[in-house]
N, C-alpha and C positions, 0 to 999 in steps of 0.2 A: 304299639303306641300313635295315639293322634298327634298330627302336627299342631292343634291348638293346644294341647297339653305342653309340648315341647318349648313353644313360643312362651307360653304362661310360664315355666320352670326358667327359661332364659331370662324372663323378665324380672323374676324373683330373685335370683342370683346376683343380677345387675343391682337391683333395687336393696339388696342386702349390702353389696358392695358400697354402695353410695350413701346409704343411710346410716351403716354402723362401720365407718373406716377404723375405728380404732377397738374394735370388738364390742361384745356388751350384747349381742343378739341371744346368746343363751340366758340371759337375764330376764327376758320374756317368757312367760308361762307358755307351755305347748310347744316350745322350741326342740329340736334335737340334739343331743351334747353326743359329737363323735368321737371317739376316744382316738390319740395320738397314732396308734399301731394301725387302725383303720385306714386312717388320712394317710400315712407313708404307703401302705398297701395299695392304696387306689392310685397313689401317685406312680408307684414302681409298674402298675399295670398298665395306665395310661401313657407313661411314657417309655416303656421297653417291650413291655409283651403285645401290644395291639401294633406298634408300629413293624416289629419282627414279623408277627404275622399277616399282616397286611403284605408286607414285601414278599414273604412265602407266598402268599395265595396269588399275587401278581404274576412272579415267576413261573407258578402253576398254570394259570391261565394262558399268558404268551405263550408257552413251552406248546400246549395242548393246540392253541388256534395257529400258530405261524411254523409250518416245517421248514422254511429258509431262515437261516439264522442271520443273515444279513440285513432281511426286512425286520426281525424281531429286535435288533438292537436298538435303533433308533427310537422304537415304541416304547422299549423298557427304559432307555434313558430319561424320555420324558415322563413316564409314570412316576419314576424313582424318583426326580427332581421335584415333582410335583408333590408326593408324598412325603418326602423331606421335608420341604417348606410348610406344610400344613403341620406337621408333627412338631417341629421346631418352634413355631407361633403358639400351637397350643402348649408344650412344653413349658415356653417361658411365661406363659400366663398361668400356667397351675404351680409353677414353682413359685412364682410371686405370692399368689395367693396361698400357698401351704406355707411359705416362709413366714407370712404377717401371722399365720393362725398361730404359728409356734413362738414367734419373738415377742409377740404382745403378752401373752401370759409370762413369759420369763421376765420381761421387764420390770412387770409387776412384782415378781417376787424377788428381783433384785433391789429394786425401790423399797420394798417392805424389809429386807434384811439391813439395808443401811440405815433405816429409822430406827430398828430395834438396836443396831449397833453403837447410834447417836443416843439412845436412850428416850426415843419418842414411841411411846407403848399406845398410844392414844390413836393411832393412825389406824384405819380400817383398810384390808388389802383390796384392791379392785374399785378402790374411790380416787383414783390419782387424781 
């Protein structure tokens, strides 16, 4: 993957968050609708499996390059703290993004149920 494409994707994600803060992107023709199960699977992969694999590979690399355990410990400590910080920041961002994607449709459903309970059958869900 080229860096130009990655930058363009990053700009697209940020534009989507800014332009559609309350959702509604899927109302535009040609956009993908991602199922909740797929979103949660991606969240699990990004927050659990990638950090675990990263730390395991880090241990493997340091064990293969350092014969002296006393020299390896500071190197491992710095690398683990750096990885942990990066993964925590990414995890917070992804959690906020996924929770907003899940809470907005649920809020619309709750509002629609309140309208039905109060006898307002002329409201259209999604046009809150």
